[in-house]
C-alpha positions, -999 to +999 in steps of 0.1 A: +000+001+000+012+036-010+004+061+015+011+099+015+012+117+047+009+154+047+025+174+076+056+161+092+047+172+127+043+149+159+012+134+143+027+125+109+060+115+124+041+091+144+021+075+119+052+072+094+072+055+125+041+033+128+037+023+094+071+017+081+073-010+108+045-026+086+064-021+057+042+001+040+055+023+010+055+058+029+059+095+016+059+124+036+052+160+027+062+189+045+075+226+041+100+222+066+135+206+050+147+203+086+119+182+098+116+160+065+156+158+071+151+143+107+124+119+096+144+106+067+176+103+089+152+080+112+129+061+089+131+043+059+108+070+040+105+094+008+103+131+019+088+159-006+094+195+008+066+217-006+027+233+001+011+198+010-020+209-011-003+220-044-013+194-075+024+195-084+040+188-050+014+159-046+025+144-081+058+146-069+049+126-039+037+098-062-004+108-060-008+090-092+001+058-077-013+066-044-038+041-024-044+065+002-037+101+014-034+116+051-036+152+056-026+159+091-009+194+087-015+223+112-040+237+091-076+226+083-079+245+053-048+229+037-060+196+048-095+201+030-079+215-001-054+188-007-083+163-002-101+178-029-069+179-053-063+142-043-100+133-054-105+156-084-069+155-099-057+120-089-085+099-081-070+088-047-092+061-033-091+068+002-087+104+019-080+109+058-082+148+073-074+160+107-104+188+109-099+204+142-128+232+136-160+219+145-178+245+124-165+229+092-179+198+105-212+207+117-221+223+083-223+189+064-195+201+037-178+168+035-191+146+010-178+137-027-200+166-045-186+193-021-155+184+001-143+146-007-129+138+029-135+101+035-124+099+074-125+133+096-104+132+128-112+154+153-080+155+177-101+177+202-131+157+204-111+124+211-091+139+237-125+154+250-139+118+253-107+103+266-107+127+295-146+120+303-140+084+305-110+090+329-133+112+351-158+086+354-136+057+363-116+071+394-081+052+396-078+046+359-046+056+336-066+048+302-100+037+291-109+024+256-139+014+245-150-011+220-182-025+203-202+008+208-193+010+244-202-026+253-167-035+258-141-015+282-101-020+281-090-003+313-051+007+319-043+009+359-017+008+386-016-018+409-009-005+446-002-025+476-031-039+495-050-046+465-068-082+468-053-095+438-016-080+445+011-107+447-011-133+437-014-154+407-039-147+380-055-179+382-072-171+412-088-135+395-122-160+391-119-168+426-121-131+438-148-124+413-173-156+407-200-135+393-178-113+371-160-126+339-126-106+330-094-109+320-061-093+321-045-091+287-013-072+295+009-060+322+038-036+322+065-036+345+083-009+340+088-004+302+087-043+296+057-058+283+045-091+301+018-115+284-002-129+313-008-165+319-023-182+346+009-182+372+020-149+363+018-127+394+010-092+398+034-068+417+027-034+431+031-006+410+026-030+376+006-012+352-024-039+345-047-035+314-081-059+316-109-063+298-147-065+309-181-056+299-185-017+306-210-031+339-186-049+351-155-024+354-158-008+387-159-043+402-130-055+384-109-022+392-119-027+428-097-060+428-069-044+413-062-016+443-085-001+472-115+013+458-115+048+453-144+071+458-164+084+431-153+118+414-178+145+426-155+179+419-139+186+386-117+217+382-110+226+346-079+248+335-084+263+300-117+273+284-105+265+249-125+238+227-112+209+251-120+227+284-152+237+267-164+205+255-151+187+292-172+213+310-200+205+289-197+165+290-191+167+329-214+195+343-246+173+341-228+146+363-204+166+384-198+198+401-173+217+376-155+247+377-136+259+349-106+287+352-101+308+319-074+337+320-091+356+289-126+376+302-144+374+268-138+336+265-147+332+301-177+354+292-186+337+260-182+301+287-206+313+310-237+318+284-226+282+267-225+262+299-255+258+321-241+243+352-202+250+353-191+280+371-166+299+352-139+318+367-113+344+353-080+337+367-050+322+362-046+285+369-013+285+380-022+312+408-020+293+442-040+319+459-070+314+434-068+275+435-068+277+476-100+298+473-115+271+454-107+246+476-086+228+456-078+204+483-113+191+478-112+185+441-113+150+428-099+157+394-078+186+380-076+186+343-052+214+329-064+216+288-046+249+278-029+255+250+001+258+262+022+226+279+042+247+304+011+261+316-004+228+319+023+210+336+029+241+363-009+242+372-009+205+374+017+203+396+005+229+418-030+215+421-016+181+429+009+195+460-023+215+473-044+183+475-058+174+442-068+142+446-058+134+406-044+156+380-045+153+343-025+173+319-027+179+281+008+179+268+017+181+229+053+177+234+063+139+237+096+150+253+078+165+280+049+138+282+076+112+285+096+127+314+067+135+340+040+109+334+039+088+365+055+114+392+035+144+403+011+144+373-013+115+375-021+112+337-005+127+308-028+130+277-012+134+244-034+144+215-012+136+185-013+099+201-049+100+208-053+109+169-030+082+158-052+052+169-083+069+151-061+071+117-046+037+121-081+023+120-086+029+086-054+017+077-052-018+089-059-044+064-087-071+073-117-057+088-107-037+117-129-014+129-111+002+158-076+008+168-064+019+203-029+034+205-016+026+241+014+038+262+026+064+240+024+041+207+043+011+224+013-014+220-023-014+202-057-029+210-075-035+179-111-047+172-116-068+141-147-086+125-143-123+115-156-134+082-158-164+063-161-200+074-134-227+086-125-232+052-115-200+044-109-182+075-082-186+102-102-176+130-137-188+122-151-221+134-115-225+155-113-230+192-094-200+206-070-223+217-065-233+183-060-196+165-022-194+158-019-158+174+018-141+168+041-136+194+031-110+217-006-110+210-034-118+236-073-120+227-091-105+253-129-106+243-157-116+216-188-093+213-212-117+197-245-094+190-252-080+224-236-107+242-198-101+255-177-131+260-145-128+280-120-147+258-114-185+270-095-214+254-129-234+244-151-206+229-153-211+192-155-180+168-184-173+148-188-155+116-194-117+123-179-122+157-160-089+170-125-099+184-109-074+209-070-081+205-040-065+224-008-064+206+025-051+225+050-060+197+042-037+171+062-054+144+032-084+145+004-063+136+007-072+099+004-110+110-026-100+133-044-083+101-037-113+083-059-132+105-090-114+096-084-106+060-114-120+036-099-147+016-134-162+004-127-149-032-098-176-035-121-205-028 
């Protein structure tokens, strides 16, 4: 597959890095020659310097033979025009664009006869939902949904005193006889562990488990001491993400939002129904103390400035906020501080990556989540065919030749959630949730779900 990536920033660079591991033919277009040089030094890709939406530049990038164009420049308008050119001039089959402005999305202009974009990725919307799921699940480091929300995959840190810490996983069923769940991966430091029955969970392990959404809180209580539900939320930053968070949370939680610009704060106060809007600096110690930061359950720093988010989150934690979440664009900062004074770091580029990868995967992959800053992936794929032409249908899970570093977590059969056990037989149209810790094996996983019926 030949793919053109427009934009060599963090999203474009992460995409290129992930796709080169899967032996795709990649060309990256950007106006910054130094950025392209850095990419070419690290990766086996082609690069073209120039305006991403210009027909001649796209031709140089190989648009006449391209199967897919992914427009992730910093400009919505450039991304949109590039997709138009790709459609009209080069007839590229699939076009993906990162569009930040909701004003474009809400007007219904994205269709072949108007603006031919096949897949729209909105980073702010993705990040907003990611943070809302964290607020709804106290103690979680990452929460991913599959099968229209029927199943959740949750990552959390195991702490001293948790019922399962220092015990073998085989005893999980004894602790929760009425709840079916499966631990699909454990990260001990930076080392992944594929769990077996005799695997022992240690304190400070990062544990990923899968269960039906209704059972998640029961499972989490087995991994660590149960945390009280979140009630009080403070949001630093009234931009697109901050406003979206406030709107999504204000019905269930007590929400305050701090915004430095008076005009933006005034507009927020008119748009929000229940949230309290404060004008001020989220890094102001006296302001946080006046707003009872020590009684706050979750502090979310989501301004457009990384340094402000880091400092305000660290200050909030030091003043007694139970959990702090910081939005950080710079990957170097994210790697440095996560797990320290800041409980959860959200990187919008990594959040966007999973949404784009979903549409690149071979086989019938309908959901792809990037985990641990791209170190692992969770995939939802649909099984098709029969025992004669499928590598999974009609076979028990124990008979399926899963690539190394791959673990099957759950099967969704209609409205029924089945946690993966060795004796379950896969049926046509089952949705399978797989956790992959060896990125180089992604292509092997995809091959399990490619439709080979035409060959028979």
